[in-house]
N, C-alpha and C positions, 0 to 999 in steps of 0.2 A: 500464519495468516493474520491479516489485520482487517479492520473495518474502517471505512472512511465514509462520512456523510457530508455531502457538499451541496450548498445552495446553488440556485441557477446563476448567481453572480460570482460564483467561485469561492464563497466563504466556506471554510472548513468548520462544520458544526460539531463533528465528532471524529476523533482519530484514536483508535485503540493502540495500546502499546504492543510491540512485537515481543514475544516470549523468548528473549535471548539476552545474554549478558550485554551485548551492544545496545539492544532495544531498551533495556532498563537504564543503561547509562545515558542514553539520549533522553528518555523520559524524566530522569532525575536532574538533567541539566549538566551532567558531568561531561557530556560530549554534544557537539552540535549535530544537527541532522546531516550536514555535509560531511563532517568527520566520521560519523557513523557509517555512512554509505561507502567510505573508502577504508574502513577499519579492517585489519587483517583477520579478525575473528568474527566478521559479520555472518559467516556461514554456520556458526554454532547456534543451535536452538535448544530451548529448555522445556518445551511442551509440544508434543507431537500427537495429532489425532491418530487414534488406534493403539497408542502405547498404553501399557497397563496403568501407568501413573499419570495419564492425561488428566488435566484439570479443565473443567468447563467453568468459565467465569460468567456470572449473571449480574448485570447491573440494573439500575432503575430503568423503567420504561422511558422511551424517548419518542416524542411525536415527530412524525415525518411530514413535512409540508408537501403540497401538491407538486412543486417543481424541484424538490430535492432529489439528488441521485445518491443511492447507496451502493458502495462497492465493497465486496468481500473478496480479498485477493491474497494469493499465496506470496511467499517471500520473493518469488521471481518477478512479481510486479514491483514491490516496494524496494527491492535491492537494485533496481535498474532505473527507476524514475523517482524524482523527488515529489513530495506531496503536492507542492504548488503546480508542478507539471501535470500530475494526474488530475488534479482538480480542474485545470483548464481544459483538459481533453474530454472530461466526462460531464461537465456542468450543463451543457445544453445540446439541443439537436436530438434527432432520433437515437434511441439507445443502440440500435444496430450500427449506426455510423460511429457512435462513441466507442463501442466495443471494438470495431475494426481499427479505428485510429489509435486506441490505446494499445491493442495488440501489435500493430505495425511499429509504433514508437518503441515498445519494449523489445521487439525482435531486432530492430535497427540498433538499439543500444547494446544488446547482447552480442551482436556481430561486430560492433565497432571497436576501435582501438584508440579513441580520443580520451586521453587521461583526464581531461577536464570534466568528463561525465562518468558516472559509475557504469561499470560493465561487469555483470556477473551472469554468465550462462547458467541457466537453471530451467526447471519446468515452470510453466506459467499457467495458472488457473485463476479465473476470476468470474464473479457474477455481478452484473449491474442490475439495479432495480429502481423503478420510479412508480409512484402511485398512478 
């Protein structure tokens, strides 16, 4: 799972790192986001909720502005859409519309065969929040 905080103009204010070898490679700059989305090992994770060795990371407090949108999403979200695509889908409008549009775009990607876009059939879980 990852967290994404997006302003109403689409600016990404926070993006957490995926707990996976590919996620760490992207975070360190060894892989681009696009290369990471097509990497053969993108399915390998190193931290799983419910596992005995699960680590909970706590960072500093972050202020959320009135029009910011917070997304907490499983890898099914982040393995099928790029961050800029997600930001554009969730940044404005009613949250129910944003949630529907986000899910529909993910579902369409998972069903697609367009090699130009990532496609990883997986479970999809996410929460959207605004003040």
